[in-house]
C-alpha positions in Angstrom: 6.5 -67.4 18.0 5.0 -66.3 21.3 3.5 -69.2 23.3 2.6 -67.1 26.4 1.4 -63.5 26.7 2.8 -60.8 28.9 -0.4 -61.0 30.9 0.1 -64.7 31.6 3.8 -64.1 32.5 2.8 -61.2 34.8 0.0 -63.2 36.4 2.5 -66.0 37.1 5.0 -63.6 38.6 2.3 -62.3 40.9 1.5 -65.8 42.0 5.1 -66.3 43.3 5.3 -65.4 46.9 9.0 -64.6 47.0 10.5 -61.3 45.9 13.3 -63.1 44.1 12.9 -66.3 42.1 14.4 -68.4 39.4 12.9 -69.8 36.2 12.3 -73.1 38.1 10.1 -71.3 40.5 8.3 -69.6 37.6 7.8 -73.0 35.8 6.3 -74.5 38.9 3.6 -71.7 39.1 3.2 -71.4 35.3 2.6 -75.1 34.8 0.0 -75.0 37.6 -1.8 -71.9 36.2 -1.6 -72.8 32.5 -1.1 -76.5 32.1 -2.1 -76.6 28.5 0.3 -73.8 27.6 3.1 -75.5 29.5 2.4 -78.7 27.6 2.6 -76.8 24.3 6.0 -75.5 25.3 7.2 -79.0 26.1 6.0 -80.3 22.8 7.6 -77.4 20.9 10.9 -77.3 22.8 11.2 -80.3 25.0 12.9 -80.5 28.4 16.7 -80.7 29.0 17.8 -84.3 28.8 14.8 -85.5 26.8 17.1 -86.9 24.1 16.2 -84.4 21.4 19.7 -83.0 21.4 18.5 -79.4 21.5 20.0 -76.7 23.7 16.9 -74.5 23.5 14.3 -75.9 25.8 10.9 -74.8 27.4 13.0 -73.5 30.3 15.1 -71.4 28.0 12.0 -70.0 26.4 10.5 -69.0 29.7 13.8 -67.6 30.9 13.9 -65.4 27.8 10.3 -64.3 28.4 11.2 -63.3 31.9 14.2 -61.4 30.7 11.9 -59.5 28.3 9.7 -58.5 31.3 12.7 -56.9 33.0 12.9 -54.5 30.1 9.2 -53.6 30.0 8.6 -50.1 31.3 6.5 -50.4 34.5 6.7 -54.2 34.3 6.6 -56.5 37.3 10.4 -57.2 37.3 13.4 -55.1 38.1 16.0 -54.6 35.3 18.8 -57.2 35.3 22.3 -56.6 36.4 24.7 -57.8 33.6 26.1 -61.3 33.9 29.6 -61.5 35.5 32.2 -63.9 34.3 34.1 -66.2 36.7 31.2 -67.4 38.9 30.8 -64.0 40.6 27.4 -63.8 42.4 25.4 -60.6 41.8 21.8 -59.7 42.8 20.7 -61.4 39.6 22.9 -64.5 39.5 24.0 -67.2 42.0 25.3 -70.7 41.9 22.8 -73.3 41.0 21.8 -75.6 43.9 22.2 -79.4 43.6 18.5 -79.7 43.0 18.5 -77.1 40.2 21.5 -78.8 38.6 19.5 -82.1 38.6 16.7 -80.2 36.8 19.1 -78.9 34.1 20.8 -75.8 35.5 24.5 -75.4 34.8 26.9 -73.3 36.9 25.3 -70.0 37.6 21.5 -69.4 37.5 19.6 -66.2 36.8 17.6 -64.7 39.7 14.7 -62.4 38.8 13.5 -59.8 41.3 10.1 -58.2 41.6 9.5 -54.5 41.7 8.4 -53.5 45.0 
C-alpha cells in the first residue's frame, strides 16, 4: 500500500536545505508539509517504542520510500552505496547521534544525498 506519492516525496526532498539528510530530517519536513498523511502513517505503522511490538514503523516506511527514490532514473536522490558491515562509515551511512538514538535509530543510520 502506498501512503505517499513520488511527487510528495520529491517535494519533501526539495524542501530540505541540506544536500545530505537522514529519514529524521525527511520526517520533520514531511510532517510539516503533509500532516494528514503523516498521521495516516502513524496510525498504520506507529512509532518506535509505542508499545505495538512492531519492527516496521512509519520511519521504516519513509526510509523505504526514500530508498526507492534513489533507484528512480532522473530522481532527486543519488544511488545508494551498499551497506558495510562492522560499523564502517560510507557516504551513505554513519553512526547515529545520541539524539537520533533517542528517536529510535540503532547503530548506523542511512544518509541520503541529493543529486546536484
